[in-house]
Structure formats: structure tokens, C-alpha cells
ROMAR-490428 format. One record per residue (C-alpha): residue number from 1; z, x, y negated. Coordinates in Angstrom, 2 decimals, always signed. Last residue first. Example, Ala and Ser with C-alpha at 12.3 -4.5 7.8 and 13.67 -1.06 7.14 Angstrom:
<rs>
<r n="2" w="+7.14" u="+13.67" v="+1.06"/>
<r n="1" w="+7.80" u="+12.30" v="+4.50"/>
</rs>
This chain:
<rs>
<r n="412" w="-17.04" u="+2.88" v="+1.90"/>
<r n="411" w="-19.94" u="+0.84" v="+3.34"/>
<r n="410" w="-19.19" u="-2.75" v="+3.69"/>
<r n="409" w="-19.54" u="-3.71" v="+7.64"/>
<r n="408" w="-22.35" u="-6.13" v="+7.91"/>
<r n="407" w="-21.96" u="-8.17" v="+11.98"/>
<r n="406" w="-25.16" u="-9.76" v="+13.04"/>
<r n="405" w="-24.82" u="-12.20" v="+16.36"/>
<r n="404" w="-24.96" u="-15.07" v="+13.94"/>
<r n="403" w="-24.28" u="-13.73" v="+10.93"/>
<r n="402" w="-20.77" u="-11.89" v="+10.10"/>
<r n="401" w="-19.98" u="-10.47" v="+6.86"/>
<r n="400" w="-17.93" u="-7.44" v="+7.14"/>
<r n="399" w="-14.56" u="-5.72" v="+5.57"/>
<r n="398" w="-12.82" u="-6.65" v="+9.03"/>
<r n="397" w="-13.97" u="-9.01" v="+11.51"/>
<r n="396" w="-12.01" u="-8.56" v="+14.84"/>
<r n="395" w="-12.89" u="-10.34" v="+18.25"/>
<r n="394" w="-10.15" u="-11.66" v="+20.00"/>
<r n="393" w="-11.79" u="-14.66" v="+21.19"/>
<r n="392" w="-15.49" u="-14.72" v="+19.96"/>
<r n="391" w="-16.52" u="-15.64" v="+15.82"/>
<r n="390" w="-19.41" u="-17.99" v="+16.27"/>
<r n="389" w="-21.80" u="-18.11" v="+13.09"/>
<r n="388" w="-23.08" u="-21.53" v="+12.10"/>
<r n="387" w="-22.95" u="-20.87" v="+8.58"/>
<r n="386" w="-21.65" u="-17.53" v="+7.68"/>
<r n="385" w="-18.59" u="-15.72" v="+8.19"/>
<r n="384" w="-17.12" u="-13.66" v="+5.02"/>
<r n="383" w="-14.37" u="-11.22" v="+5.73"/>
<r n="382" w="-11.56" u="-9.76" v="+4.12"/>
<r n="381" w="-9.78" u="-9.76" v="+7.23"/>
<r n="380" w="-10.47" u="-11.99" v="+10.08"/>
<r n="379" w="-8.99" u="-11.72" v="+13.27"/>
<r n="378" w="-9.96" u="-13.96" v="+16.36"/>
<r n="377" w="-6.83" u="-14.96" v="+18.57"/>
<r n="376" w="-8.50" u="-18.19" v="+19.37"/>
<r n="375" w="-11.97" u="-18.28" v="+18.76"/>
<r n="374" w="-13.52" u="-18.74" v="+14.65"/>
<r n="373" w="-16.22" u="-21.32" v="+14.73"/>
<r n="372" w="-18.69" u="-21.62" v="+11.92"/>
<r n="371" w="-20.62" u="-24.90" v="+11.11"/>
<r n="370" w="-19.98" u="-24.90" v="+7.28"/>
<r n="369" w="-19.01" u="-21.43" v="+6.17"/>
<r n="368" w="-15.82" u="-19.35" v="+6.55"/>
<r n="367" w="-14.27" u="-17.62" v="+3.58"/>
<r n="366" w="-11.97" u="-15.10" v="+3.74"/>
<r n="365" w="-8.86" u="-13.24" v="+2.50"/>
<r n="364" w="-5.89" u="-10.69" v="+3.15"/>
<r n="363" w="-5.01" u="-11.82" v="+6.95"/>
<r n="362" w="-6.77" u="-14.63" v="+8.44"/>
<r n="361" w="-5.95" u="-15.34" v="+12.46"/>
<r n="360" w="-7.74" u="-17.15" v="+14.95"/>
<r n="359" w="-8.90" u="-20.86" v="+16.19"/>
<r n="358" w="-10.82" u="-21.57" v="+13.23"/>
<r n="357" w="-12.99" u="-24.23" v="+13.16"/>
<r n="356" w="-15.78" u="-25.19" v="+10.33"/>
<r n="355" w="-17.00" u="-28.76" v="+9.13"/>
<r n="354" w="-14.24" u="-28.76" v="+6.39"/>
<r n="353" w="-15.49" u="-25.52" v="+4.85"/>
<r n="352" w="-12.52" u="-22.85" v="+5.17"/>
<r n="351" w="-11.69" u="-20.84" v="+2.11"/>
<r n="350" w="-9.18" u="-18.16" v="+1.92"/>
<r n="349" w="-6.59" u="-16.06" v="-0.22"/>
<r n="348" w="-3.21" u="-15.17" v="+1.00"/>
<r n="347" w="-0.72" u="-15.14" v="-1.68"/>
<r n="346" w="-1.07" u="-18.65" v="-2.84"/>
<r n="345" w="-0.47" u="-20.21" v="-6.44"/>
<r n="344" w="-4.48" u="-19.13" v="-7.89"/>
<r n="343" w="-5.84" u="-20.59" v="-4.80"/>
<r n="342" w="-4.68" u="-24.19" v="-5.76"/>
<r n="341" w="-6.41" u="-24.12" v="-9.11"/>
<r n="340" w="-9.73" u="-23.17" v="-7.78"/>
<r n="339" w="-9.72" u="-25.79" v="-5.45"/>
<r n="338" w="-9.24" u="-28.00" v="-7.98"/>
<r n="337" w="-11.93" u="-26.87" v="-10.14"/>
<r n="336" w="-14.75" u="-27.17" v="-7.09"/>
<r n="335" w="-15.83" u="-24.15" v="-4.90"/>
<r n="334" w="-19.02" u="-22.70" v="-5.46"/>
<r n="333" w="-19.82" u="-24.38" v="-8.35"/>
<r n="332" w="-22.44" u="-27.55" v="-7.59"/>
<r n="331" w="-20.30" u="-30.24" v="-9.96"/>
<r n="330" w="-20.76" u="-28.31" v="-12.96"/>
<r n="329" w="-22.23" u="-24.99" v="-12.65"/>
<r n="328" w="-21.11" u="-23.58" v="-16.37"/>
<r n="327" w="-17.19" u="-24.49" v="-15.12"/>
<r n="326" w="-17.30" u="-21.92" v="-12.91"/>
<r n="325" w="-14.88" u="-20.01" v="-15.13"/>
<r n="324" w="-13.38" u="-17.32" v="-12.31"/>
<r n="323" w="-9.33" u="-17.02" v="-12.11"/>
<r n="322" w="-9.23" u="-18.88" v="-9.01"/>
<r n="321" w="-8.32" u="-15.44" v="-7.07"/>
<r n="320" w="-10.93" u="-16.55" v="-4.09"/>
<r n="319" w="-13.96" u="-16.18" v="-6.33"/>
<r n="318" w="-13.11" u="-12.68" v="-6.77"/>
<r n="317" w="-12.97" u="-11.93" v="-3.17"/>
<r n="316" w="-16.38" u="-13.75" v="-2.26"/>
<r n="315" w="-18.11" u="-11.19" v="-5.20"/>
<r n="314" w="-16.14" u="-8.33" v="-3.39"/>
<r n="313" w="-17.86" u="-9.55" v="-0.35"/>
<r n="312" w="-20.97" u="-9.20" v="-1.98"/>
<r n="311" w="-20.86" u="-6.29" v="-3.17"/>
<r n="310" w="-19.60" u="-4.75" v="-0.26"/>
<r n="309" w="-22.49" u="-5.80" v="+1.94"/>
<r n="308" w="-24.73" u="-4.68" v="-0.43"/>
<r n="307" w="-27.28" u="-6.57" v="-3.46"/>
<r n="306" w="-24.63" u="-9.24" v="-4.22"/>
<r n="305" w="-24.87" u="-8.47" v="-8.18"/>
<r n="304" w="-22.00" u="-10.43" v="-9.28"/>
<r n="303" w="-20.92" u="-12.68" v="-12.27"/>
<r n="302" w="-18.34" u="-14.82" v="-13.42"/>
<r n="301" w="-17.42" u="-17.18" v="-16.47"/>
<r n="300" w="-19.00" u="-14.88" v="-18.71"/>
<r n="299" w="-19.28" u="-14.88" v="-22.19"/>
<r n="298" w="-22.93" u="-13.57" v="-23.60"/>
<r n="297" w="-24.18" u="-10.87" v="-25.83"/>
<r n="296" w="-27.73" u="-12.15" v="-27.30"/>
<r n="295" w="-29.71" u="-9.07" v="-27.46"/>
<r n="294" w="-33.44" u="-9.07" v="-29.20"/>
<r n="293" w="-37.19" u="-8.41" v="-28.52"/>
<r n="292" w="-39.04" u="-8.27" v="-32.12"/>
<r n="291" w="-42.34" u="-8.36" v="-32.00"/>
<r n="290" w="-43.59" u="-4.68" v="-33.99"/>
<r n="289" w="-46.60" u="-3.62" v="-31.02"/>
<r n="288" w="-43.89" u="-1.01" v="-29.84"/>
<r n="287" w="-41.16" u="-3.39" v="-29.57"/>
<r n="286" w="-44.07" u="-5.91" v="-27.49"/>
<r n="285" w="-45.03" u="-2.65" v="-25.43"/>
<r n="284" w="-41.35" u="-1.97" v="-24.58"/>
<r n="283" w="-40.63" u="-5.43" v="-23.53"/>
<r n="282" w="-43.93" u="-5.16" v="-21.01"/>
<r n="281" w="-42.98" u="-1.83" v="-19.38"/>
<r n="280" w="-39.45" u="-0.85" v="-18.74"/>
<r n="279" w="-38.28" u="-5.04" v="-19.23"/>
<r n="278" w="-40.74" u="-6.95" v="-17.49"/>
<r n="277" w="-41.22" u="-4.49" v="-14.81"/>
<r n="276" w="-45.29" u="-4.52" v="-13.59"/>
<r n="275" w="-46.43" u="-4.39" v="-10.13"/>
<r n="274" w="-50.45" u="-4.40" v="-10.04"/>
<r n="273" w="-53.22" u="-6.18" v="-12.65"/>
<r n="272" w="-53.79" u="-7.88" v="-15.80"/>
<r n="271" w="-51.18" u="-5.91" v="-17.86"/>
<r n="270" w="-48.60" u="-7.77" v="-19.10"/>
<r n="269" w="-48.44" u="-7.53" v="-23.13"/>
<r n="268" w="-50.46" u="-10.72" v="-24.17"/>
<r n="267" w="-48.46" u="-12.85" v="-21.67"/>
<r n="266" w="-45.55" u="-12.38" v="-23.55"/>
<r n="265" w="-46.72" u="-14.24" v="-26.22"/>
<r n="264" w="-45.68" u="-17.07" v="-24.19"/>
<r n="263" w="-42.43" u="-17.10" v="-25.83"/>
<r n="262" w="-39.09" u="-15.70" v="-23.36"/>
<r n="261" w="-35.29" u="-16.38" v="-22.93"/>
<r n="260" w="-33.60" u="-13.90" v="-20.69"/>
<r n="259" w="-30.98" u="-14.11" v="-17.88"/>
<r n="258" w="-30.55" u="-11.10" v="-15.31"/>
<r n="257" w="-27.10" u="-9.15" v="-16.83"/>
<r n="256" w="-28.30" u="-6.94" v="-19.03"/>
<r n="255" w="-25.52" u="-4.60" v="-19.79"/>
<r n="254" w="-25.40" u="-3.27" v="-23.56"/>
<r n="253" w="-25.40" u="+0.06" v="-24.75"/>
<r n="252" w="-25.14" u="+0.50" v="-28.69"/>
<r n="251" w="-28.02" u="+2.25" v="-30.99"/>
<r n="250" w="-26.11" u="+3.72" v="-33.90"/>
<r n="249" w="-27.45" u="+7.38" v="-33.11"/>
<r n="248" w="-30.85" u="+5.66" v="-35.10"/>
<r n="247" w="-34.11" u="+5.66" v="-33.11"/>
<r n="246" w="-36.38" u="+8.72" v="-33.19"/>
<r n="245" w="-37.19" u="+8.66" v="-29.40"/>
<r n="244" w="-37.90" u="+4.91" v="-29.32"/>
<r n="243" w="-38.64" u="+3.61" v="-25.96"/>
<r n="242" w="-37.20" u="+4.22" v="-22.32"/>
<r n="241" w="-33.49" u="+5.70" v="-21.46"/>
<r n="240" w="-32.95" u="+2.86" v="-19.37"/>
<r n="239" w="-34.23" u="+0.31" v="-22.11"/>
<r n="238" w="-34.27" u="+1.44" v="-25.85"/>
<r n="237" w="-35.13" u="-0.03" v="-29.31"/>
<r n="236" w="-33.86" u="-3.39" v="-28.99"/>
<r n="235" w="-33.05" u="-5.40" v="-31.90"/>
<r n="234" w="-29.48" u="-7.10" v="-32.08"/>
<r n="233" w="-28.26" u="-6.32" v="-35.20"/>
<r n="232" w="-25.91" u="-3.46" v="-34.90"/>
<r n="231" w="-29.36" u="-1.96" v="-33.46"/>
<r n="230" w="-30.04" u="-2.09" v="-29.20"/>
<r n="229" w="-29.62" u="+0.15" v="-26.37"/>
<r n="228" w="-30.37" u="-2.11" v="-22.90"/>
<r n="227" w="-28.58" u="+0.48" v="-20.63"/>
<r n="226" w="-29.46" u="+1.12" v="-17.08"/>
<r n="225" w="-26.03" u="+0.29" v="-14.72"/>
<r n="224" w="-24.28" u="+3.07" v="-13.69"/>
<r n="223" w="-20.54" u="+1.40" v="-13.63"/>
<r n="222" w="-17.28" u="+3.24" v="-14.09"/>
<r n="221" w="-16.56" u="+0.69" v="-17.49"/>
<r n="220" w="-18.82" u="-2.28" v="-17.33"/>
<r n="219" w="-21.14" u="-2.01" v="-20.50"/>
<r n="218" w="-20.65" u="-4.94" v="-22.69"/>
<r n="217" w="-22.26" u="-7.83" v="-22.23"/>
<r n="216" w="-26.26" u="-8.73" v="-22.33"/>
<r n="215" w="-28.77" u="-12.03" v="-22.15"/>
<r n="214" w="-31.98" u="-10.89" v="-23.35"/>
<r n="213" w="-34.05" u="-12.42" v="-25.96"/>
<r n="212" w="-38.06" u="-12.34" v="-26.36"/>
<r n="211" w="-40.33" u="-13.10" v="-29.05"/>
<r n="210" w="-37.22" u="-13.46" v="-31.16"/>
<r n="209" w="-37.29" u="-16.00" v="-33.94"/>
<r n="208" w="-33.61" u="-15.43" v="-34.31"/>
<r n="207" w="-32.51" u="-19.30" v="-34.36"/>
<r n="206" w="-34.53" u="-20.10" v="-31.32"/>
<r n="205" w="-33.23" u="-17.12" v="-29.49"/>
<r n="204" w="-29.57" u="-17.40" v="-29.95"/>
<r n="203" w="-29.49" u="-20.97" v="-29.61"/>
<r n="202" w="-31.05" u="-20.35" v="-26.03"/>
<r n="201" w="-28.78" u="-17.86" v="-25.00"/>
<r n="200" w="-25.70" u="-20.20" v="-26.08"/>
<r n="199" w="-27.32" u="-22.99" v="-24.44"/>
<r n="198" w="-27.33" u="-20.93" v="-21.09"/>
<r n="197" w="-23.57" u="-21.74" v="-20.34"/>
<r n="196" w="-22.38" u="-19.15" v="-18.29"/>
<r n="195" w="-21.67" u="-18.42" v="-14.50"/>
<r n="194" w="-23.48" u="-15.76" v="-12.44"/>
<r n="193" w="-24.73" u="-15.15" v="-8.78"/>
<r n="192" w="-27.38" u="-12.25" v="-8.55"/>
<r n="191" w="-30.68" u="-12.30" v="-6.58"/>
<r n="190" w="-32.38" u="-15.14" v="-8.13"/>
<r n="189" w="-33.07" u="-12.92" v="-11.60"/>
<r n="188" w="-33.16" u="-15.67" v="-14.33"/>
<r n="187" w="-36.20" u="-16.40" v="-16.46"/>
<r n="186" w="-35.74" u="-19.46" v="-19.58"/>
<r n="185" w="-38.93" u="-20.33" v="-20.76"/>
<r n="184" w="-40.87" u="-20.74" v="-23.93"/>
<r n="183" w="-43.58" u="-23.03" v="-23.95"/>
<r n="182" w="-47.41" u="-22.79" v="-23.12"/>
<r n="181" w="-47.60" u="-23.62" v="-19.73"/>
<r n="180" w="-45.02" u="-22.14" v="-16.99"/>
<r n="179" w="-47.68" u="-23.31" v="-13.69"/>
<r n="178" w="-50.44" u="-21.33" v="-15.02"/>
<r n="177" w="-48.42" u="-17.94" v="-16.58"/>
<r n="176" w="-47.22" u="-17.87" v="-12.57"/>
<r n="175" w="-49.22" u="-14.70" v="-11.74"/>
<r n="174" w="-48.39" u="-13.16" v="-14.81"/>
<r n="173" w="-44.41" u="-13.76" v="-14.32"/>
<r n="172" w="-44.66" u="-12.15" v="-11.64"/>
<r n="171" w="-46.24" u="-9.19" v="-12.48"/>
<r n="170" w="-43.24" u="-8.64" v="-15.32"/>
<r n="169" w="-40.62" u="-9.19" v="-12.53"/>
<r n="168" w="-42.77" u="-6.92" v="-9.86"/>
<r n="167" w="-46.08" u="-8.15" v="-8.64"/>
<r n="166" w="-45.15" u="-8.28" v="-4.34"/>
<r n="165" w="-48.64" u="-8.22" v="-2.47"/>
<r n="164" w="-49.14" u="-12.19" v="-1.13"/>
<r n="163" w="-47.24" u="-13.42" v="-3.92"/>
<r n="162" w="-46.72" u="-16.96" v="-4.03"/>
<r n="161" w="-46.24" u="-19.22" v="-7.33"/>
<r n="160" w="-43.61" u="-22.40" v="-6.24"/>
<r n="159" w="-43.45" u="-25.08" v="-8.36"/>
<r n="158" w="-40.15" u="-27.52" v="-8.52"/>
<r n="157" w="-39.63" u="-30.43" v="-10.66"/>
<r n="156" w="-35.67" u="-30.75" v="-10.97"/>
<r n="155" w="-33.31" u="-33.24" v="-9.98"/>
<r n="154" w="-30.20" u="-31.21" v="-8.71"/>
<r n="153" w="-30.71" u="-32.00" v="-5.04"/>
<r n="152" w="-34.72" u="-32.05" v="-5.31"/>
<r n="151" w="-34.25" u="-28.19" v="-6.60"/>
<r n="150" w="-31.80" u="-27.26" v="-4.18"/>
<r n="149" w="-34.37" u="-28.90" v="-1.17"/>
<r n="148" w="-37.27" u="-27.36" v="-2.68"/>
<r n="147" w="-35.32" u="-24.15" v="-3.41"/>
<r n="146" w="-34.45" u="-23.81" v="+0.52"/>
<r n="145" w="-37.93" u="-24.82" v="+2.30"/>
<r n="144" w="-39.79" u="-22.32" v="-0.32"/>
<r n="143" w="-37.35" u="-19.53" v="+0.43"/>
<r n="142" w="-37.91" u="-20.01" v="+4.13"/>
<r n="141" w="-41.25" u="-20.12" v="+3.59"/>
<r n="140" w="-41.84" u="-17.35" v="+1.71"/>
<r n="139" w="-40.10" u="-15.36" v="+4.40"/>
<r n="138" w="-40.40" u="-11.97" v="+1.42"/>
<r n="137" w="-43.25" u="-12.98" v="-1.33"/>
<r n="136" w="-42.25" u="-16.08" v="-3.21"/>
<r n="135" w="-42.13" u="-17.16" v="-7.16"/>
<r n="134" w="-40.01" u="-19.81" v="-8.43"/>
<r n="133" w="-40.69" u="-22.16" v="-11.23"/>
<r n="132" w="-38.42" u="-24.58" v="-12.47"/>
<r n="131" w="-39.38" u="-27.83" v="-14.71"/>
<r n="130" w="-36.52" u="-30.02" v="-16.21"/>
<r n="129" w="-34.03" u="-27.57" v="-17.87"/>
<r n="128" w="-31.16" u="-29.15" v="-19.78"/>
<r n="127" w="-29.12" u="-26.26" v="-19.91"/>
<r n="126" w="-27.20" u="-27.81" v="-16.94"/>
<r n="125" w="-29.93" u="-28.39" v="-14.87"/>
<r n="124" w="-30.90" u="-24.30" v="-15.63"/>
<r n="123" w="-26.81" u="-23.21" v="-14.58"/>
<r n="122" w="-27.33" u="-25.49" v="-12.05"/>
<r n="121" w="-30.65" u="-23.98" v="-10.18"/>
<r n="120" w="-29.36" u="-20.54" v="-10.69"/>
<r n="119" w="-26.41" u="-21.50" v="-8.38"/>
<r n="118" w="-28.61" u="-23.33" v="-5.89"/>
<r n="117" w="-30.57" u="-20.37" v="-5.63"/>
<r n="116" w="-27.44" u="-18.44" v="-3.71"/>
<r n="115" w="-27.55" u="-20.37" v="-1.17"/>
<r n="114" w="-24.91" u="-23.63" v="-0.62"/>
<r n="113" w="-20.95" u="-23.79" v="+0.57"/>
<r n="112" w="-19.67" u="-20.47" v="+0.31"/>
<r n="111" w="-23.16" u="-17.87" v="-0.51"/>
<r n="110" w="-25.41" u="-18.33" v="+2.09"/>
<r n="109" w="-28.38" u="-16.45" v="+1.25"/>
<r n="108" w="-31.22" u="-18.07" v="+0.34"/>
<r n="107" w="-31.79" u="-15.94" v="-2.99"/>
<r n="106" w="-31.68" u="-12.89" v="-1.22"/>
<r n="105" w="-34.83" u="-13.88" v="+1.16"/>
<r n="104" w="-33.19" u="-14.78" v="+4.31"/>
<r n="103" w="-33.50" u="-13.81" v="+8.23"/>
<r n="102" w="-34.73" u="-10.34" v="+7.57"/>
<r n="101" w="-32.55" u="-10.19" v="+4.61"/>
<r n="100" w="-29.24" u="-9.87" v="+6.78"/>
<r n="99" w="-30.79" u="-6.73" v="+8.57"/>
<r n="98" w="-30.97" u="-5.65" v="+5.89"/>
<r n="97" w="-29.03" u="-6.01" v="+2.86"/>
<r n="96" w="-29.94" u="-3.05" v="+0.65"/>
<r n="95" w="-33.38" u="-3.98" v="+1.25"/>
<r n="94" w="-33.27" u="-7.29" v="-0.63"/>
<r n="93" w="-37.18" u="-7.50" v="-0.61"/>
<r n="92" w="-37.57" u="-8.87" v="-3.91"/>
<r n="91" w="-39.90" u="-12.82" v="-4.37"/>
<r n="90" w="-37.30" u="-14.79" v="-5.87"/>
<r n="89" w="-37.16" u="-14.84" v="-9.57"/>
<r n="88" w="-35.93" u="-18.22" v="-11.24"/>
<r n="87" w="-38.46" u="-19.41" v="-13.56"/>
<r n="86" w="-37.69" u="-22.00" v="-16.42"/>
<r n="85" w="-39.19" u="-24.61" v="-18.26"/>
<r n="84" w="-37.45" u="-27.68" v="-20.69"/>
<r n="83" w="-35.88" u="-25.14" v="-23.55"/>
<r n="82" w="-33.21" u="-27.41" v="-25.36"/>
<r n="81" w="-33.58" u="-28.02" v="-28.92"/>
<r n="80" w="-30.58" u="-26.01" v="-30.53"/>
<r n="79" w="-27.08" u="-26.24" v="-31.51"/>
<r n="78" w="-25.83" u="-22.39" v="-32.12"/>
<r n="77" w="-22.94" u="-21.34" v="-29.47"/>
<r n="76" w="-21.33" u="-18.02" v="-31.15"/>
<r n="75" w="-22.49" u="-14.94" v="-29.51"/>
<r n="74" w="-19.83" u="-13.28" v="-27.18"/>
<r n="73" w="-18.18" u="-9.77" v="-27.48"/>
<r n="72" w="-14.82" u="-11.21" v="-27.41"/>
<r n="71" w="-15.52" u="-13.62" v="-24.48"/>
<r n="70" w="-17.77" u="-10.82" v="-22.43"/>
<r n="69" w="-14.54" u="-8.29" v="-22.90"/>
<r n="68" w="-12.00" u="-10.92" v="-22.11"/>
<r n="67" w="-14.00" u="-13.12" v="-19.20"/>
<r n="66" w="-15.19" u="-9.29" v="-17.34"/>
<r n="65" w="-11.38" u="-7.90" v="-17.82"/>
<r n="64" w="-10.30" u="-11.08" v="-16.13"/>
<r n="63" w="-12.35" u="-10.97" v="-13.23"/>
<r n="62" w="-11.72" u="-7.30" v="-12.51"/>
<r n="61" w="-8.16" u="-7.53" v="-12.91"/>
<r n="60" w="-8.07" u="-10.57" v="-10.26"/>
<r n="59" w="-9.64" u="-8.60" v="-7.54"/>
<r n="58" w="-7.90" u="-5.22" v="-7.92"/>
<r n="57" w="-4.58" u="-7.19" v="-7.10"/>
<r n="56" w="-2.33" u="-4.44" v="-5.72"/>
<r n="55" w="+1.25" u="-3.91" v="-4.53"/>
<r n="54" w="+4.82" u="-3.46" v="-6.05"/>
<r n="53" w="+4.31" u="-1.43" v="-8.57"/>
<r n="52" w="+7.43" u="-1.17" v="-11.04"/>
<r n="51" w="+7.47" u="-1.98" v="-14.57"/>
<r n="50" w="+9.34" u="-1.34" v="-17.88"/>
<r n="49" w="+8.58" u="+2.33" v="-18.70"/>
<r n="48" w="+4.94" u="+0.87" v="-18.10"/>
<r n="47" w="+5.65" u="-1.05" v="-21.56"/>
<r n="46" w="+4.20" u="-4.68" v="-21.15"/>
<r n="45" w="+1.61" u="-6.40" v="-23.75"/>
<r n="44" w="+0.91" u="-9.87" v="-22.39"/>
<r n="43" w="-2.75" u="-11.61" v="-21.72"/>
<r n="42" w="-3.38" u="-15.04" v="-22.81"/>
<r n="41" w="-4.26" u="-15.72" v="-19.87"/>
<r n="40" w="-6.01" u="-16.42" v="-16.77"/>
<r n="39" w="-3.01" u="-16.93" v="-14.55"/>
<r n="38" w="-2.03" u="-16.44" v="-10.79"/>
<r n="37" w="+0.09" u="-13.72" v="-11.53"/>
<r n="36" w="+1.55" u="-13.21" v="-14.61"/>
<r n="35" w="-0.70" u="-11.72" v="-16.74"/>
<r n="34" w="-0.97" u="-8.16" v="-17.93"/>
<r n="33" w="-2.44" u="-5.67" v="-21.07"/>
<r n="32" w="-0.52" u="-2.15" v="-20.16"/>
<r n="31" w="+1.24" u="-0.27" v="-22.32"/>
<r n="30" w="+2.07" u="+4.22" v="-22.19"/>
<r n="29" w="-1.08" u="+5.70" v="-23.30"/>
<r n="28" w="-2.87" u="+2.49" v="-25.28"/>
<r n="27" w="-3.55" u="-0.53" v="-23.94"/>
<r n="26" w="-4.68" u="+0.02" v="-20.08"/>
<r n="25" w="-6.15" u="-3.00" v="-18.32"/>
<r n="24" w="-5.48" u="-5.74" v="-15.81"/>
<r n="23" w="-2.13" u="-5.43" v="-14.70"/>
<r n="22" w="-1.28" u="-8.24" v="-12.72"/>
<r n="21" w="+2.65" u="-9.41" v="-12.87"/>
<r n="20" w="+4.97" u="-11.06" v="-10.33"/>
<r n="19" w="+7.93" u="-13.06" v="-11.98"/>
<r n="18" w="+11.53" u="-12.42" v="-9.88"/>
<r n="17" w="+11.70" u="-8.86" v="-10.75"/>
<r n="16" w="+12.71" u="-9.90" v="-14.26"/>
<r n="15" w="+14.11" u="-7.19" v="-15.72"/>
<r n="14" w="+12.76" u="-3.86" v="-14.13"/>
<r n="13" w="+9.78" u="-5.68" v="-14.98"/>
<r n="12" w="+7.22" u="-6.54" v="-11.71"/>
<r n="11" w="+4.08" u="-5.37" v="-11.03"/>
<r n="10" w="+0.82" u="-5.91" v="-8.93"/>
<r n="9" w="-1.68" u="-3.07" v="-9.78"/>
<r n="8" w="-5.07" u="-3.94" v="-10.58"/>
<r n="7" w="-5.65" u="-1.96" v="-13.93"/>
<r n="6" w="-3.20" u="+1.33" v="-13.27"/>
<r n="5" w="+0.69" u="+2.16" v="-11.90"/>
<r n="4" w="+0.36" u="+3.32" v="-8.56"/>
<r n="3" w="+2.31" u="+1.60" v="-6.08"/>
<r n="2" w="-0.94" u="+1.54" v="-3.52"/>
<r n="1" w="-0.07" u="+0.08" v="-0.02"/>
</rs>
């Protein structure tokens, strides 16, 4: 058990040993910002000398850091005309999740009670979108069937742009031009889980007159995401280190979260052939031509790149803290509000679908999806059991995703 005083530590004050705190982040050289365990704030400033560490809850600290930092930087919501069309990028290969993605395209991957694309569609529906385009390449029939089911569930019109040869993020938009029409559109990465109010992004875009607006958050500490660098006024100058070499030293790095609003003028800057990257190729061409590409800082209730088994499991654990704000997902959230409230008060975190059967032991945390069966004396520890999977008697699933016969362990 880790008993060091640092972000994610569970502590008690020596003067109040009955109240557990979670240290969220360091505040000065000798103090921390903390919350009572199971609370989302407001934060308490506590001196390190007052504290005694008793355990670890890094997931709660990660969730609250994300929410606090992104809320503090976020642009205000500006009421505006809605955007009616959107595209969700669904053509990727998901190589880092193989062999799981030999069964599912990543946006069709089960995550709690639905496929990942369900949550993208829910965000779009909540922002007033009516028409959605997806692109397909890897396992196209599976992706189209899952997306069609989810679009019908949301009351969204769906169109599909199939790519026999994968075209990248920019080429995928180019190939879908006929389906997207001549109005501004939202573009979402289909392989990330996120919870945010897209209306703030739309409002910032329309009020600025930008040709494209990228949703961003402050660069997460200790991460190595390629930055989007913008002026203090929000104009993009460099992406992933590429762009204006003469740009001012005042440029601020941001983390792009995979959501944009884009004007139809983008199509004039996408080369007619071959794979293209919309950020590193198309947007920088627009900037060089004098078209404004801007950033919009947004407040996140949750965000996760599910690209590896470790990141997938970390996202499950973060949801199970009960501290994510999933309000923008409405009734399609991975867990309903009352379930989140209950999870905040628990020390052993788990979500077991009503149609799953669990006869074994759950330690630390686990997610058990619909139709799964966990045999007697099986043991789940920091595990996700995907729909229809059978875990045998006495089997141990630890730090792993179980799907059918597959067991994908998180690498160190």
C-alpha cells in the first residue's frame, strides 16, 4: 500500500482521524488541495504537516484535476444558432487494442452499457444535431450496424461514407463532402470517451467568425500529447510543432480533445487524393492562407483516450469513482446520476449489469457488462468483463479486459 503524501493519496488529518480526504493536487511547497472522500469539492487547503496517508485513490484525483483545471480555463457559454450536421470519425484500425479490435472497430467497442459511439451520438443530440455522418474502413459492416442502431435510438439521421482505402482525418472529411453539405459541421473523434457541452464550442465558433474551431483544454501534466499552440487571443499558429517558426514566444500549448466545428471552406484546403491529417496538414494550410483557425477552451466532465488496455481500464475506474460529470450525455450516460451518487459513498467500486451473473469475488473494482457470467470462486480485480463473456470457476482476471476467450492485460 502506497502511504506517501502526493496527489491521489487517501489521508486523514491528525486532528480529525474519522474523516478521509483525497489529495487532489499540490498547492505550494507544503500544502495540498483536497476533498472529503466521495465529494467533488469545493477543495480544502490542508497543510502537509497535518496529514497522515492511509492509502491511495489516484482515479478520484485524476477526475477532479481534469474537472477543476478545465472548468477554470473554459470559455463561457454563448447562446447561438445550433449546428445541424456532424461527422464522427470511425474508420481507424485501433491497432493498440488488438486483438480486441479484430472483433470490434474501436468506436463500436463496448464501454459499460453501450458502444463507445453511443456517447458521441448523445453529445451531438444534446447539442441539437440532427444529421450524423460516419466513415468506415475497418470491419465496416459491424461499424455501420452498431452506428445505425445507436442513431435510431437517438432519433438521428445517419449516413455512411465507406473508405476502401483509409484516408485519415482530413481525407475522411473530404470523402464525406457530399453527405456533409454546405453548412458548418461538428467533427468528433470516434475513439475517445468525453463528456462536455458542445454548445460552448459552437457558440465560440460562431461568435469568432473562425473557419475552424478546435476544442482544447490545458495541457495535462506528465502527458506527451502533441500540442496545439495558439496566441493569447486564441489563434492557432502551430500544431504538433509544425507551423509558424517566427511565431511569438507568447504562444500557449493546449491539448486538443478531438472535437471541432468546421466551416465548408475547409474543403478548399484538402488535397484531392491520398490520406490527409486535418490538424497537421489541412488546418496549417488554412492558417498560411490567412483563414482563422482558433482554439476554444472547454470544461470537461470526463475525457479518456481508450486506445490501450491500460487506458481503457483507467477510464472504467474513473467512471466508477462517481465523480465524473456525465450530465451532457443525458439518459445515454454510462451510468445514471443515482448510480454515480451511490458509487461516491462506496469503498469497493463495481458496476454489474442487471443481466449479468456474478458468482465470484470482486476486489478493488470491476465492470461486468450485459450477459456476462462470472463463475463461482472466480476473482475479478481491476477488471472489465465485456458483454456475453464467461469467466470460468476459479479463474482470476486482474488488470485485464475479458472478452469472449480473449484476456487483454494492461501493460506496465
